N, C-alpha and C positions, 0 to 999 in steps of 0.2 A: 607087397611088392607091386610097383607100377607096371601097367600093361604096355607092351611095346607093339606098335602097328607094324604089319608086314609090308613088303615092297609094292604089291598091287594097290594097297590102300594109299600108300604114299604117292604112286604114280598117278592115280586117279585124282588125288587132291591137287597134284601139281598142274594137271590139265585144267582142272576147274578154276584154279586161281590165276591161270595164264591171262585170260581175257580181262579179269578184274584188275590185274596189275597194269596192263596197258591203259585201261580206262583211267586208272588213278594217275598215271603219268601225264595223260592229256589234261585231266582236271587240274593237276598241279600247275601245268604250264599256263592254262587259262587264268587260274587264280593269281599267278604271279604277274601276268600282264595287267589284270584288273587292279591289283594292289599298287603296281608301279604307276598306273595312270592316276589313281587316287593320291599317291604320294606327290606326283608332279603338281596336281591342282592345289594340294595343301600347301606346299612350299611356295608356289607362285602366289597363292592368296596371302600368305604372310608377308611376302615382299610388297604386295600392293598395300597391305595395311601399314607397313613401315613407310612406304612412299606417301600414303595419305597423311601420316603424322608429320613427315618432313615438309610436305607441300603446305599443310595447314599452318605450320609454324612460320615458314617463309612468307606465305600470303598475308598472315596477320601482321607481320613486321612491315610489309609494304603498305598495307592499308593504314596502319597506325601512323607511319611516316607521312603518307599523303595527307591524312586528316590533320596532323599537327601543322603541316605547312599551310593548309587552308585556314586553320584557326589563327595561326601567327599573322597571316595577311589581314584577316578581319580584325585582329587586335590592333593593327596599325591604324585602321580606320576608326577604331574606338578611341585611340589616342588623339586623332584629329577632332573627334566629337568632343572629348573632354577639353581640348584646347579652346575651341570656339565657345563651349559652355562656360568656361572660366573667365574669358576675356570680354570686356564690354565692347571693344572695337578692335578689329584686326586689320592691319595694312597688308598690302600685296607683298611687300618685302618680308614682313613677319610670317606670312603664310608660306612663302617660298622657303624661308630659313627653317621653319619648323618641319615642313613636309620633306625637304630634300634628304635629310638623314634617314627618314623612314623608308624612302624608296630606294636608297642606295643598297645595292647588292640583292634586292628583291625583284625577281623576274615575274612574280605573279601579279603584282599591281602595276598596271601600265599608266593609269592616269588617276589623279584625285582632284575633284572639283568642289568648289564651295558655291552654293546658291542660297543667298539670304531670302527670307520670306518678305514679300511685299503685298499690300492689300489695296486693291483698286477702290475707287469711290463707291462702286456698286457692291462691294463686299467680297469680290472674288480674290482668291490668293494666287500668287505666281511665285515661281522660284527661278529667277534668271541667274545664269552662271556668271559669277563675278571673278573668281580666282581659279586658275588651273595650274597644276604641276604634273609633269615638267612643263616649262614655259613654251616649248616648241609645239605643244599640242593645243595651245590656247586659241589660235587664230580661227579655227573652224567652229568653235563651240561657244565662245564668249557671247554673253547676252542672250543665249538661247534659253527658253523656259523649259525646265525639266518636267513640269506638270503637263506640257503639251507635246513633248517629244514622243514619238510612237514607241520607241524601245524603252521608255521610262515611265509612261503615264500610269500603267497599272501598278508598277512597283512603288511609285510615289504614293498612290492612294492607300496601298496596303501598309506601307511604312508609317503613314500618318495615323492609320487606325490602330496599329499595334505598338508604335513607339520603338520598334526594333528594326533590324536589317530587313530589306526586301530586295528580291532579285528580279530584274526585268528580262526582256528577251535578249537573244544572242546578238552580238554586233561583230562586224568584220574588222579585224585588226589590219592596220595599214602595212605593217612590215611582215605579216604572215599570210601566205597564200592559202593555206588550208585550215589553220587553227582559228577557232572562234573564241571570242571573249564574251563575258556576261557583264551587264550593267548592274551595280548594287548600290542602293541608297540607304542612308541612315539619318534620322531626324536629330536635331540639336535643340535641347531644351535648357532654359535657365530659370531658376526660381525667381518669381516676381513677388517681393515682400510688400510692395506698395499697393497691391491690388485689393487686399482685405485688411482685417485688423492686425494689430501688432503681434498677436499670438498665432497667426496663420500665414500660410504662403501658398501660392499656386505655381504651376509650371507654365512657362511661356515658351512657345515655339519660336526659335531664332532663324532656322533655315534647314537646309539639307546638305549632307555630305554625300557626294556621288563618286563612285570609282569604277574602273574597268579592270576586271580580273581575267587573266588568261590561264585557264585550267591546264593547258598543255605545258606552259612554262612552269607552273607550280609542280606538275608531275615530274617533268624532266629534271628540274633543279633538286627535287627532294629524293627521287629514286636513283639518281646518278651515283649517289654516295654509297648505295647498298651493293653488297657482293652479288655478282651475277649468279642466278640460281635457275635460270631456264623457265621463268614464269612471265606470262603476258598479263598486263593490267589494262582494264577498260573502265572508263568513267562515263556514266550516262545520267541524264536527268529523267528520272522515272516518276515524276509527280503526276503525269497524265499517262495512264496505261496504254492508250491508243497511240501516243506520240512520245517516243523516248529518244530524244536527240543525243548524239554522241558528243561528249565534251572533250574527251581525251582518250587516246589509245597509246599504250607503251608496249612495244615489242621487245622481248628478251634479247640481250646482246649475244646469247648463245644460239639463237634461232638462225637457221639458214634460210635465205630468201626463197619464198615459194613453197616451203615445206608445210604440210598440214600438221595440225596438232593431234597426235595419236591419243593422248590422255585427256582430251577436252571433255569427252563424254563421261569418263570415269572419275576424274579429279576436277573439281571446280568449287570455288568459295566466293560467296557474295556477302557484302555488308552494305547497309543503307544508313545514311546520315540525313538529318534534317538541317539544311543550310538556308537560313533566312526564309524559312517557310517553304522551301523546295526540298524534294526528296532526291538526293544524289546517291546512286548505287555504284559501288566499285565491285567489279567481277574479276577474279584471278583465275587464269587457266594455264596449264603446263605446256611448255614447248616440247617437241618430240625428244630433244636431248634429255629433258628432265626424266621422262619415263624410261628412256634407254639407260640412263645412268642408274636407275633404281633396280632394273631387272637384270639378274645375273644368270650365269650358266649352271648354277647349282641345281635347280630343279631338273634340268636336262640330264646332268650327270647322275643324279640320284635315280632318275627313271631308267637310265641305261644300265646302271648297276643292278637295279631290281630285275630288269628283263634278263640280264646275263645270269644272275643267280637262279632265276626261275628256269631258264633253259638248262643250266647245268644240273639242277635238281631233277628236272624231267628226264634228262639223259641218264641220270643215275638210276632212276626208276626203270627206264627201259633196259638198262644193263642188268637190273635185277631179274627182269623177265627172261632175258637170255640165259641167265644162270639159274633159272628156277629148278632145273633138274638136279643140278648140283646141290641146290638148297634142300631139295627133298631128301637127299641122302643124309643131310644133317638134321632131319626132323626128329630123330630119336634123341639126339643131343639137345635139340631145342625143347623137347618135352620135359627133360629134366630142368633145363633152364627156365621153362614156363612155371614149373612148380615153385622154383625159387622166386620167380617174378610174381606169382600169385601171392606168395607170402609178403613180398614187398608192397604189392597193391593193397593187401589187407592193412598193412601198416600205414600206407598212404591214406586209405579210407578213414582209419581211426584219426589220423592227423587232420584230415579234411573235416570230420565231424567236430573235432575240437575247434578248428578255425570257424566253422559255421556257428558253433555255440558262442564263441567270442564275438563274432560279428553280430549275432542276435542280441547279446548283452549291450554292445555298443549302440545298436539300432534302438533298443528300448530306452537307453539313456538319452539318445538324441531326440527321441519322440516325446519323452515325458519331462525333460528338464525345462524349467521356466525360461532359461536363457536361450538365445537364438544362435545356433552354430551355423557358420557359413563358410563358403570357399569362393574364391574369385580368381579369374585369370589375370595375367599381367596387363592385359589390355583394359582392365577395369570391368569386365563382364562378370556378373554373379553367376556361378555355376551350380550352387547348391545352397539351400536354406532349410534348416530343420523345421518340423511341423509346428514348433512353438511360435513361429512367425505369425500364425493365425491368431493365437491367444494374445500376443503382445501388440501386434500392429494391425490385426484385422485382415491381412492378406492371406491367400492360400497359394502355396508354392506350386508352380506349374513349369515343368521342364520345357514344354513347347512354347510357352510365353513367359519367360523369366522376368523377374523384377529388375529394375536398374537402380543405380545409386540416385539418379535424379528423381525417381519415384519416391524414395524413402527420406532423403535428407532435406531439411528445411532449406529453401532456395538461398537464404542469406548466408548459409554456411557451406553451400555446395562447392564454391570456389576453393575454400580451405581444404576440404576433403580431396578434391581433385589434385590440388598441389601436393598433398601428402602421398597420394597414389603415384603421381609422377616421380616424386622423390624416391619412393621404394623401387620403382622400375629403374630409375637411373642408378640406384645402388646395385641392383641386380645386374644391370648391363656392364657395370664396371668390374664385375667379378667378386664383389664383396658380399659377405653374408648379411642377410637382412636381420637386424636386431629387433626383437619383439618390443612392443610398446602399447600404450593405450591413449585414447583421446575421448573427451566428452563432447557429444554432439546432439543436437535436437533433431528428432525424427518425426515425420508426419504420418499419422495413422490413416487408415482407409477412410474413417469418418471425418477427417480433417483436423482432429485434435492433435496436439503436439506433446511429445514426451521427451524427457532427457534420457540419454543412453550413454553407457560407457563401452566403447569399442576397444577390445583387446585383440591385437593382431600379431602375426608372425609369418615368416616365410614357410611355404609348403615345399618339401623336397622329396624326390623319389629315392629308391634304394641306392642309386649311384651318387646321391648327393647333388643332383641337378635340380635347380629351382624350377618348379612347375606352376607356381601360383602363390596366392596369399590366402591364409586361413585366419579365422578369428571367431570371437564370441561377442554377441551383443547382449548387454544386461540393462534392464529398465531400472534407472536410478532416480526416477521422478520423485518418489517419496523421500529418498535420501536428500535430494537437492532441496525439497521443500522443508525438510527438517533442518538442514543446514541454514537455509534462509531464516527459518523461525528462530533457530539458536542465535544467529547473528543479530536478528532484531531484538531478541530477548537480552542478549549481551549488551547491545547499545542502550536498551531501555534500563537495564540494571545499572549500567555505568552512569546514565543520566540521573537515575534515582539516587545513586550513591552521591553524585555531585550535588544534587538538590538537597539531600539530607545533610551533607557536610556544610553547605551554605546555610541551611536552616539551623543546625546546631550552633554554628558560629554566631549567627544572628540572634538566636534565642539566648545564648550565653551573654551576649551584650545587652539584650533587652531585659533579661532577668537581673543580671548583676548590677546594672545601672540604678534601678529603683531600690534594690536591696541595699546598695551602698548608702543611698540617701536615708533609707529607713533606719539602718543600724547606726549610721553616723548621728542622725538627729536624736535617736533614742539614747545614745551615750551622752549627748549634750543635755538631755532632760534630767539626767542624774546629777548634774552640777547644781548645788543648792544656791549658787549665786546668780543663776539665770533669772531674769525678770519675768513677771507674769505675761507681759506682752510678747516677749520672745518665746515663752513656752507655747502660747497659742499659735504663733507662727510655725514653731517646730512641729506641733501636732498637726497643723494643716498640711505641712509638707509630707509628714508620715502618712496621713490619710490619703492624700492625693497619689502618692507612689503606691500605696497599698491597693487603691482602687485600680490603678493602672495594671498592677500585677494580676489582680482578680480578673480584669477584662481580658488580659492575655491568656490566662488559664481557661477562661470561658470560651475564647476563640478556638483554642486547641481542642477542648472537649466537644464543642459544636462541630468542628471539622471531622472528628472521629465518629460522632453520631451520624453525620451526613454520609460519610463513606460506608458506614455499617447499615445505613437505611433505618436508623433508630431515632432520628430527630423528631420529637413530638410536635404536632400542630394542634392548635386550639382555635377552631373556626368560630367566628361570631360576627355580629354586626359592629362595624367600627366607623366612627366619625373621622373621615380621612382629613378634613380640614383641620380639626382639632389636633390630630396626630402630627401633622406637619408643623403646626404652630408650636406644639410641645417640643419637637425636635429643634426648631429654631431657637426657642427659649433656652434649651439645654446647651446649645453650642455657642450662642451669642457671646457669653463672657470670654470664651476662648478666642473668638474672632476679634473682640475688642482689645484683648491683650496684644494682638498682632496689628492693630490699627486697620482692620478690615471691616468693610460694610457687609452685613449679612441681612438680606431682605427676602421676603416671601411674596410671590405674585400669584394671586388666585385669578385665573383667566376664565371669565364667564361663570355660568352656573355650574354647581357641583352637586352630586347626589348627597343627601344628608348622611347616609351610611352606606358602606359596602360590606360584602361578605369576605372576610379574610382573617388571618391571625394577626391582631394588631401588635402584639409584642414582637413577633418575628419581623413584621414589616418595619416596625420602629427600629429594630436592631439593624436591619439592612440600610435604612435611611440615615441613621446616626453614623454608620460606617462611611457612607458616601459623603455626607456633609462634613464630617470630621476630617476625612482625607482632603477634601477641597480646601478647608481652612489650613491644614498642615502644609500643603504644597503650594500655597499662594502667599507670596511675600508682600505684594502690594496690589491694590485694586479692590475687588469685591467678590463675594460669593452670593449667588442668587438661586432661590428655589422657586420653580414655577409648577403650578398644579392646574391641569386642564382635564376636561371630560371629553372622552371620545365615544360618541354614540355607537359607532361600529368599528370593531377591531378585527381580530381573527374570527372567521366563521360568523361575521356580522354580530358578534357579541359586544356589549358595552364594556368600556374600560376607562381607567383614569391614568393619565401620564404625568409622572413626576420627573422633572429635570433639575439636576444640580449643575449649575454653570459657574465656572471660576475663571479667573484671569491669571492662573498660576504658571508653573514652569512647563506644562504640557508634557506629552508622551511621544517618544520616537515611534515612527511607523512599525519598525521591526519588533518593538516590544508590545505594541498594542494588541497583536494577535494572541499573545501569551499572557495578557494582563490578568485574566481571571483564573490562572493556574495557581495552586497553593505555593506559597513561599516565593512568588515571583515579584521582583521590583525592577525598575528600569535598569539599574546596575548597582554595583557595590557602593558607589559614591552616594546614591540616593539613600541607602540604608545608613551610611555613616552620617549623612547630612541631616536627614529628617527622622531617622529611627523607624521602628515598625517591624512587624514580623512577616508581612506579605500574605497574611491569612484573611484580612478583612474583606477584600474584593471577592475572593473565592467563596467565602461563606455567604456573602451577600447574594452572589449569583445563584448559589444552590438554594437559598431561602426563597428568592423570587421565583425560581423555576418550580420549586415544590408547591408554591402557592398558585401555580398556573400562569405566571407572568413571564416577562422577558426583561433582561438587563443588558444594555448595550453601552458602548463608549465611543466617542469621537474626540479627536484632539489635534491641535496645531502646535508643534513644539515652539515654546517661547511666547505663546499667546493665550493658552489656556485649554481646558478640557470640559466636556459635557458628558455626564452620565445620566442615562435615561432609564427609568423604571416604568414599564407598561403593565398595569395590574388589572385583571378582570374584576368587575364589580359584583359578579353574581347577579341573581335576579333583583330587579329594581321595582317589582310590583309593590305599589303602595308606598314607595320611598319618595319623599319630597325633594325637590331641587331648590337650592338657595345659593345666593352669592355672598360668601363670607368676606369679612375684612380682617386683615392681618392683625390690627391693633386689638380688636375685641378677642380674637382667638388666643393671642399670646397672653393677654391678661387672665383669661380663664385657665391657661396652662400653668401660670404662676400660682393662681389660687389653689389648683389641684395639688401642687407640690408642697403645700404647707405641712409642717411637722404635726404628728398626732398630739392630742391633748395630753398634758402631763399626768393626769389621774385616770388614765384609760382603764387600768386594771385594779382600781380601788376595791378592796375587800376580797380579791381573788387569792386562793392558797395554791401555791405551786411547789411541787417536789422536783428538784433538778438532780438527775443522775449523770455526772460528768467526771471523768478521771483526770482531765487536764486542769491544772490549777489556774492558768491564765484564762482559759475559756470559761471556767466556772466563775471566776471573779468578774469577768466582763458581763456575762449573762445576768449574774446577780445584780450588778449595778444598773443594767438596763431595766430589769423587771421592777426593782425597788423604786427607781425613778418614776415608773408608771403607776406606783401605788400598790404593787402586789406584795404579799407575804410569801417568802421563799425559804425553803429548807433544802440543804444539799447533802448528797451522798457521793461516794467515789467509785462504787462498782454496782453490778446488777444485783448481787445478793442483798446488799444493804437497801437497794431500791425496793425489792420485794418486801422486805421486813417493814420498812417505814410506810409503804403504801397500804399494807394490811393493818398497821397499827393505828394510823390516824387518817381522817378523811382529807383528801386533796381534790381541788377542782380539776387540776391538770397535772399530769406527770410528763416532764420533759426527759426523754430517755435517749442518752447517747448510745449508739448501737455497737460501738467498739470499745469495750472496757475490760479490765482484768478480772480474774476469778470467774465471774458470770457475765457474759456480754449482754447487750440490750435485746437481742433476738430471743435468747433463752429466758431472760427475765420477763419479757412481755408475754411469751407463751406460758410461763409459769403462773403469772398473775391471771391470765385469761382462763387457764385450766382450773384455777381455784375460785373462779366465779367473779373476778374483779370486773366491775362495770364502768369504772371511771375512764376519763379520756386519757389516752397515752399518745403523745406526739413524738415521732422519731426525729432525732437530731443527729445528722451524719454529714460527712464531707463527700459522700458518694452521691453522684447526680445522675447515673445511668438509669434507664427505665427498669432494667432488671433489679437494681438495688431498691427502687421504689416498690416494685412488686413484692420483693422479699420482705420489706418492712410491713406492708399491708397484710401479707399472708401470715406473718407472725402475730398479728392482732392489733397493730397500731392504727389509730384513726387518721393520722395525717403524717406527711413526710416533709420535714424542713431541712434545708441544706446549710452547711457552713461554707464560707463565712456567713454569719447570720445577716438576714435582711431585717433590720430593726422594725420597720413598719409592718412587714408581713408577720413577723414573730408576735408582735403585740396584738395585731388584729386577729390572728388565729387563736391565741390564748383567750382573748375576750370572747370569741365565738363559743369556744368549748366551755369556758367558765360559766357562761350564761345559758347553756343548752343542757337541760337535765337528761335528755335521752341519749346524748353523746353520739348521735348518728353522724357518720362520717360526712364532713362537708367537702365534697369533691365534685366539681362540675363534671358532667358526663364525658367531656372531651379533654380534660386537663392532661391526661397521659394516654394519648391514642396508641393502640397496638395494631401493627400491620403484620399480615401473614408473611412468614419467611418464604413462602412458595408463591407469592403473588405474581412473580415473573415467569413461573412455570405454566405454559399454555394449557397443559393437561389438567392442572389443578385450578388455575385462575377462573375457568368457566364454571366450576361447581362451588367455589367459595361463597358467592352470593346466596345460594340456597341454604348452605350451612349456617351462615350468619342470620338469615331470616328465621331459622328454627331455634336459635338460642333463647329468645324470650319464652318459647314454649317449654324448653328444658328447665329454665329457672322456675316457671310457674308450677310445673308438675312436681319439682323437687321441694318447693315450699309447701305444697299441699300434702306431700308424703310426710314431711317433717312435722307439720301441724297435727296430722292424724297419728303420729307415732309409728308410721310404717317404715322402720329403719331398713328392712330388707329391700323394699322398693327404692328407697333413697340410695342405698349402697349400689344397686344395679344401675340406676341413672347416673350416679357419679362415675361408676366404672366405664359406662358408655361414653360419657363426656371426656374422661381421661384419655381413652383411645382415639376418639375423633379429633381432639385438640392437636395431637402430634401429626396426624395424617393431613390436616388442613394447614399446618405451618404455625400453630400456636402452642409452643412448649409451655408458656406460662399457664395456659388453660389446662394442660396435662398435669402440671404440678398442683394447681388448685383442685382439680378433680381427685387426684390421689389423696390430698389432705382430707377432703370431704368424705371420700370412700372409707378411709381409716376411722374417721370420727363416727360415721354411721355403723361401721362394723363393731366399734366399742360401745355404741349406744350412748355416746357422750353428748348430752344435750347442748351444753355451752359451746363445745368445739364445733358441733354441727351447725349451730347458729352462725358462728364466725365464718365457717367455711362457706355457708350459703351467701352471707353478705359479701365475702371476697369474690365469689363467682359472679354475683349480680353486678358488682362494680366492674369486674374484668370484662363481662359481656358488653357493658355499655362502652368501655374503652375500645373493644374490638369493633363494635359498630361505628364508633367515631373514627377509628383508624381507617376503616374501609371507605367511609365517606370522604375522608381527607385524601386518600389515595386517588379516588375518582376525581375529586376537585383539582388535584395537582397534576392530573394527566397521566398517572401511572397506568400500566396495563391492567385490565379487569380480569 
């Protein structure tokens, strides 16, 4: 049961609280007065802010109107300048007729004068006034020299220096007692095409246009049309800080004469223009009526209401004091009420704890989220930004010195953001609800870098639904924008690639089907028994020519794929450049003769006898260029020039090969894309001349891989010049000579003679080929050379026949049924077969060559067969009892797949330098029968090959490791030979990469 206090305790408590309650009443009264004062200053401050906005808007309107009027009057003088610049001679009547409409209705221009330039015998220039408009102003100034008039002299000199408007000193206007005018001059130039060559011109000074402007008339005529707003306008020339003469003053029509401007100190707006090299400043100040119209009685009313409420509340507290005794009597009841109140307070405390927890969670969210949460007043002032602003923008939020929109937004986009805020404020003022939205804008970080952000905004409303500001979230979308840009570029590239592929496929379809049609058609004609022998030879020539064209087209496509994969092999060696050019000329000359074109070679000066390059690849590029020149030249000639350059890039010697034609030429817009794959001038070129558009792309790649440069120049309709600049390599010990075209071309013809008919007399050859046509063709070629040949149709039969009878050479097709060539070759080598096995396949990639050699073949020959190389290779192996593989060290260079990786490229040379030691140690282990040591070395080489970007070396090491593990003597010997050859190819590939300028 609750304790009840007695009367004495209640009376003492009443006396004790009596003084406290009086003090509380006084405190409440003072607090009410203070709050009322703060309310008054707050409301009055908002009125001044609104007045500032209205004043700035009206002032900007007046300044813009005044500036447009000045620009319009100066534009009229520009018209007079253009009139005199366009006319050779202008009469007085023509001048008056042209100028009169310009001055009509324009109060700012009082006088326009024309002063032509004249030069005295001593070289001095004068500008005497000849024409004046209006005519009634002419009598006083005609024949006066502008260059010597005190109010024009400096302006004339400035105008002649700059070629633009220049303003002189002020002048007194005849019809205005207080307004001043300014003299302004403008030079007139005309182009003089007779002064220099036909392709050049200079500007000739004709004279000066002079005019008198009245700033007061300009201001009055332009500002008269505006609605009175109680704003005074003042125009001064502020070019010189110490002297700022007044040009014009406009007093508001709402001003009462003699009144001072109350708002001049608080509201003022100035703008400065540069007019003809002078700085004119316009200053707008409010009239007293302007400020009076903006200030209302609402702050006073609100203050009075606050004071009244404070007094009433204080009186109420005083009444409580007077009734304190009666209140004491009710203390007991209040005790019970307090118990209930304590319970309510406890509930309130629990609610407050819940609210604080919710507030803590929201604060943690705001402090840790990556996006920036912000709030802003309707005036545009930022009132809060979450701590993430420091992570995103580099700034730290400070309530005492908050950031502004101008600090964060890129200046170029600041105007758009301000317009957006003004639009939101206008929406709020109209009573409408602000709809949320988003905008992408560039923000400037503290370090000066720029990011893209997405601003999501909405209105901020209090509990009563009253708009109190704008709130939003800033998200960094720089990565997203970059990804979108990359996706767009990728899409454009993909579309371009698709279009190029479509054009390529259409072109390839035409290029392949056209010769195939000829081949099949003439092949059908050959089956006719009534065709004469002469026609048969012609038909065969057509079939061969079209077949060679198809083979060249396929080789171009394969070469391009090798280039793009970085697998195009190079074989560097000494090459006689003069002989190579003569050989190309001899090859192309019959084609040029068919088109009635002259093909000549011009050796300019002495040339090195040999240069270091890949002669086959250089010949391929040169054949492409000369062949194109002949194809695209309908009449005239094609000329090849060869010259030696002692110093080219980095002072290294080089030879320059130019292919010059008189053909159709190349349009400038196509020239920049000429060396891209599948590119021709347009579809009409492909239809008219044919071709796949691959030759020039392949030629440039080849030249660049060899360390050279291929460029092109052209004049449409006159011809083109393609230039190869090729480094010579070291010329130590190389003789210089002056070759003649006739001698070199005779040598080229002799080199092209067919092989002797009995080249393979006595040689026994086993041919394993499943294709009947290919088998018959190869048999015919070998028998014509004197060889004895036997044929089988699959790999199993080849193994059986090779073990049964002795053959000098086995020609092994690698793709056959039952047992293919790879398995058949491995089977023969595993059984100890020591004869020569030559791979015969249509695959030409380096990986195919490596696979054939790894299987045990001595050589790799490609289809379609090269008759001369086939016969020469068989002759070599038929007469070589040891059957050692005849492969030049650099015939198939191997380049590391990681050569472009800077972390690997630096250690590749050391690895390549250790390869000979690997080979030597493994041969010693094999010779001594130490197969465990051989297995370990092969295992180490297998792992190192992949790490350094040589997967073929990894495969070869794996093969040798397995052979050593099985102690297979013959397989280990083959594995060692394959690794030795592969190491030479790796060394050659690395040297080729250095020579071609690839990264080391």
